[in-house]
N, C-alpha and C positions, 0 to 999 in steps of 0.2 A: 800497486794502485791503480793505474790506467786501467787494468783487467777489473777491477771492484767498479770503478767509475763507471766502465762501459756496461758490466753486468746490471748496475743501479739504472743506468739507461734505459737498458732493455726493459729491465722489471717496471719501470714506469709509465714506458709507453705500451707495454701487456697491460698492465693495470689500468689504463687511459684509454685502452681500446676495450677493454672488460667492462667499465663504467659505461660508456658509449653505445655498447650493444646491450647494456643492461636500461637503458633509457628506452620508455615508452615510445614505440613508433606510430606512425598514423594509421588509420586504419578505417574501414567501413563496418558500420554496425545498421540490424535492422530490427526496428521495435515495435512492438503491435499493441493494441489494448482490445479487449473483446468482452462484453457484456454478454455472458451465457446463457442468459436467463434460468433463474430458478433452477441452479445446478446443473443445466445442459442437459438433462434426463427426458424433458416432455415430447420431445420430437425424435431425436436421435443423438446419444453421444458420440458415437462414431463419426456424425457429421459436423461435431464439434471438434473433433480433432483433423477431420480433413480440413476444413476451413483453415485452421491453425498452420495444418503442412500446408495448405495452399498459400496462403498469403506469405509466407518465406520468412516468417519473423525469429530471430534468435532469442528474444527476450519478451514474453508476453505480460501484462496486466488484464488480471481476469477480475470481471465481477460478477457477484451473484454465484460462486463458487460453490457454496452451501454443502462445505467439507469434500468436495471433490477433488482437489487442488492435486494430492498425490495419486490418484486414479489418473488424471489428466497427465500428471509428468509422465506416470509410467506408461499410457496407452502411445505418446507421443516417441516414445524410447529417450527422454531427454533426462540427465543425472540429477538436474538443480531444482527446486523448488522453495517457495517459502508459503506456506500457511498461513503465515503472521499477518502478508502482506498481498496472497493470494497472487502471485508472479510465479510462472514458469520459466527456465530459462536452459539455455546451452551453455551458459558460463556459470562458475561456481559463483554462489552466491554468499553475502556476508552480512549479517546482522550486527553492525557496529555499535559500541557502546554511546548512549548519548542519541542516537537515532530515535527512542521511544514510539517505534511504529511508524514514524514517520518516511522512512527512504530505507533503500538495501544499497550496498555495493554488489556491482557485478565484476567479479574480475576477467577483462575482457582480453587481456594478457598476462602472462607470469610477473606479479608483484605491479600490477597497473589496474586501473577501476573506472568506473561510471558508476553514477549513483541513479537509482531509480525510483520515483515515488509513485503511488496508484492511489488516486481517490475515487471515492463513489458519495458524489454530495446529496443532500436530500431532493425527494422528487417530488413534493407537493406542498405548495400548491406550484404548478408549473407554469412560467413566463407565459410563456407561445400561446397555451389555451387562455390565458388571461386576457392577451391582447384581443384573440380572436373573437372572445366572447365583448367586446367591446370596451374593457376597462382602460383608463387611461395611464398614459407612459409614468405619472407620477406615483400613481398606486402601486404600477408592476415597479417599477425599481425600488418603492418601499419594503415590496417583501423581498425582494433581491439583495439589498444591503440589510435586512432581518436574518434572511434565513441563510442564504448561500454564502456570502462572503464572509461571516464569521466562521463557518465551516472549514473555507479555504485557507486562512489566514496563518494556523499554526503549520501546515503543511509548506506554505511560502517562507515563515520566519526559518523553518528547519533548513530552506534552500538555499537560504541568503549566505550562511558560512561557506557552505559547500563551492557556489559558486564564486565566491572571494577568494577562495583557495585552487582556481581554476580546475575545478572537478566536472568535468562533462554531467550533466543532470537532466535528466528526462521526468516530466511530469506527466503521465498519463491518466485516464479515466472516464469515466461518465459522469459529466458533468452537470446532467439535466440542467443544463442552461444554455443556449446559445451564445456565439463570440459577437464582438459588436461589428466584424469585420462582414458577417453575412447578413446583417440589417441596416443597412444604407439607406441613403436616399434613393440612390440608383436601386437597389432592389425591392424598393416598397412597391406591392401589388405582385411581385413573381411569385410568391405563395401566398396565399389567402390571410394568412396569419399575420404577415409582415404589412400592418396599415400603416406604420409610422417607424421612423429610424428608432432604432434601440441600442444605446452606448451599454450593453451588458457588463453589468459592475464587475462580475466574476473574470470574465476575460480581460479585463483593464488592468484589473490588479495584479493577475497572472504577468501581464505582457510588462507592467513598471516593475515586477520582481526582476527582471531581466530574461523573461523566456520570449520564444519565438514559437507561434503557432504554424507547425511543419507542412502541413496539409496546404494551408494558404499562402504560405512562403513559396511551395512549389507551383501551386494554384492560384493566382491572387484574381481571378476573375472568380466573383462567386455566382455569376450568373450562367457562366459558361461549364464550369466545373463545381455544382452546389456542395456534393461530397457529404448528402444526408445520411446519415445513419440508424435514426428513430423515425419512424417504425419503418421495419423492416416486414416484408410479405412472406413471413411464414406460415405453416398449415396453421389453420384457425385452433384455436385452444381457449379454454377459463369464458366459454359463454361468448365469443367472439371477439376478446380484448388484444390487442388494441384495437377500439372504433376505428374504422377506415377514413372517418370524418376528424380524428384527432391530427392537427401539424404535424409534417414533417420538420424536421432540422437536423443541424450537423453539432449534436452536442458528445459523442464521444472522441476525445482529441487527445494528440498527442503533442504536448511543447517538449520544446529542447531548449537548454541556455546558449549563449551567443556562439560558445566553443564548438558546439557540433550543429555543422552545417546540413541544412537537410539538402537531399538530392533527387527524391523520389518518394512518392507517398500513394498508395492504392487501398482503395474501399474492397475490403471482400465481403460478398453478399450474394444474395440469389442467382440461381444459374439464368443467364439470358437477359438481366435487369440492364436497363441503360445505366441505372445508379452504381450499380458494381461492375470493377476492373475485372476481377475473378469471382467465377461463380460455384458454388456449392448447391445440389439438388437431394433431398429438400432442404432447405434451410432452416437451421436449427433455434433459430432465435429470434426476440422480436427488434435486437439491435444488430446491426451490419459491423464488422471489424473493420480497422484500418491498422495499415503498416506503413510505418515511414523508414525510411534508409538515410542514414547520415556519415557524414565525412566526418573522422574527429581522431585528437590524440588522446588516449585515455589519462590519467594523471597518477603518479605514483602512489602506492597503499600509504595509507597515515600508517605510524605506530599505532596497534592497537592489539586488543584482546578480546575473541567473541567466542559465545558456545553455540553449538551447533541447535540446542533446544532450550530456552528458557526455563520450562517445565519440566523436572525427570521424578521420575518415583525414587521413592528410600530403596538403594540395593543395584538400580541401574548405571550406567556408566555414562559421566557427564565430559563430554569431547569439547575440549578448549582449543581453538583457532587463535595462532596468534602472529603478527608481522611486528617484527622488532629492527633494532638496529645490527643484531646479530652479533655482538661484542660476546667474550667470553663472562661465564657468571651470569646471563641472566635465567629466571626462572619464572613458571610460574606458581603462585601461592593460592589455596581458598584458605578463605577466611569465614564465621558467621558473620551474620549482620550486625551492624554497629562495631566490629574488631578492628585490629588495624595488624598490618603486616609489617615486621615480622613476627611480632610477639603472640597473636592471636592464631596465627596460622596452624590449619587442622591436616595440612597436606600440602607437598610441593611436588613440581616436577621440572627438571633443569630442561631449557630451550635445546640443550647442546651445542650452542653457538651459532644456531641455525637460523637465520632471518625469518623464515616463514616455514610454518609446520603446523602440527596439531598434537597435545598431547591426552591421555584420558585419566581420568578418575573415578578408584571404586569407592561408591559411595556406602557400602555393605556397614551396617552398624550408625550412619550419621542420622541425628535426627530430622525432621521434617521442619521445614521453614526457608528461610530465605540465606542466601551465600554471596559471594561475589569470589570471582575469578581475576587477579589481579598479576600483571605483569612487572616486573621489579627487576631492577638492574645488579650487576654486582655488589654494589654498596645500598642495597634493599630501597633505593629511590623507586619508588612507583611511577611507571611510565603510562599506564593504564587499566582499567578496572570495567566490569559489566556484572553485573546480579543476575541472578538463577536463584531458582526456587526447588524444593525438592518435596512433593507431598505423600502421604503414608502412604502405604502400599495397600492397593485398591481403595485408596482416599477419592473422594469427590468432589466436586467444585463446591465451597461455602459462602452462603449468602444471608444477608443480615440488613436489616433497617435500623436506623437510630433510634425509633422508637415504635413501639406496638402502637399507639395512638397519636394523630397527627390531629392538628385544627384545620379548619377549611382557609386553603392559602397559604398555610405553611409549606414549606419545600419538603421535600420528600427524599432524605438521603439515605443509598442503598449501598451497602459494601459487598466487596466479594475477595475472595482468596482463592487460591490452584485452580484459576480460569485456564483454559489453553490460550491465553493470549493472541486470537486473532483478530485482524486489523478491523473485522465487523462484528464481532461477539457486540452483544448488545442487550441493554435492561429494558425490558417490556413490563407497564403497569397494566395491569387487566382489571376487569370483576371477579372479585373471589372465586378462585376454582376454574376460570372458563379456560377453556384448551385453545393454546395458542395457534394449534392448526386448522381449528375454525371461528374461534372468536375474534375480534379486530381489536387491538391496541388501542389503549387511552392517551398514555404518554411515552415516550422510549428516548432512549440517548445511547450511543454507542461507550464500550468500555475502553477506548483507545487502545487497543492490543496490549492491555496489560494483565499481569497473572495476578495482581493485587491492586483493589484502589477502591475509591469511592466517587458515587457520582450523586449530584444535589438537581432532582427533576422541580422545574418549576414554572413559572411563564414564560421564559427563554427557550423552552423546549418544546419540541414538535406534539403536538395535541393540545385539546381542551384543557382550559385553565380557569378558576382552581377547581380540584373534583369536590365535587358534593359529599355531604355525608354519605357512608356507606363502607363496608367490607372490600379490601381488594386484596390482589397478588402481584409480587414484583418477580419477573423470571429472569433470569439469565440465559439467553437465545443465543445460540453459535451460528457466526459464519452468516450475516445477513440471511438466516433461515427461522423457521419457527419450531425449531428442535431444543426443548428445554432442557439445561443440564442442572439447574437449581431453581428452587423457589421460596418465598419466605412471603407468611402474610402479615397485613396490616389491617388500619383501620382509620376512618375519618369522620371526626364528629365535628360538629357544628358548635 
């Protein structure tokens, strides 16, 4: 009995040590943001790669990738990327259930994660332009509250439960608006457009949600360290855009939740520029990049199931990653949309008692449509689920409108399915048959990184309203580009 008690004591200590060793450790993480401008190819894609390498970030949110995320990850030699959120990473990335394209998990330690959000807010009308042109603060703030605050709110809503669960969250992006910390009474007149203080509402909303502006946390004096990110002095393109008269500001930002402590922040930009800490020549974008370094302790990975890609073709393998309690009898089941596990399961794979892993499903003979991968325990209790879609072999994106003819002022509803679910896929309304590569859109809205969905375009969206009598085309365009994946014609009549 004494020997048994001693053995039990030794095992308890060993298991306790094992649990302690498995707990997340404090660490340092470097996070970046970079608007590479129209896919990064107009000056030099090699220099885009060089800028990221020289900045030293381990996770980077990219804006205006225009389909080049896989290429960028490949040329960086980084194994992980997300086209859906335009993120490249040295750490494994997980697109978890319920995120709806609002965040990813980065597994910075085995079984431990941080969350990253990447945004690109509407660019026009641009507030500092309006101030420089003499518009009143009241009118400028009205635009911000109508246009950009609603654009950031869903992202902040998605961050709220993550922060409550003590998961470190990074919110990066091209915000297309300054921060109130740079437009104070002290900075009036420092740059021509700062004619009066402005409490820019997006920055206030982000900070109210529990985030810290990492650059300004490291450099609290905006006059000594302006940190300007747009515009950058890259070689002239597009007929001289951006004009040198455009107001420069700090609009590319890296925010972090309170449990990630900023330790360093740098600007990566033009060689020999006084505004850049690290230089590359020629500079490839009209935006400078920002990289911030944080001390943090990642959070244990929540119980979840995630698919490698939301959209696959019938016959392709669907790879499902899981993090589970690791109990015997757990399995991943697949059911069609509207089904229930286990009654409607069409395939199952055991987790083999492991807490982390990936299983693959062969979809030969399955029908196109929506499915769900479901993690269940040995009593068929559902632990987590995530949807995915199978499109027909060689199938295309499908686009439709609710009506062939709308009345003037009536909302225009556009639906899609089998879209690639990139974060900045968008619906653009053009005059009938106009080429998006040449013509200018009339109305537009993002698809919300969804494979299928519907958008209703009206006076609350970007563009002139109402559209007059005429014939129009709705396009689904991909990844902040003007490459059309599908089109549908409709008309408006008075």
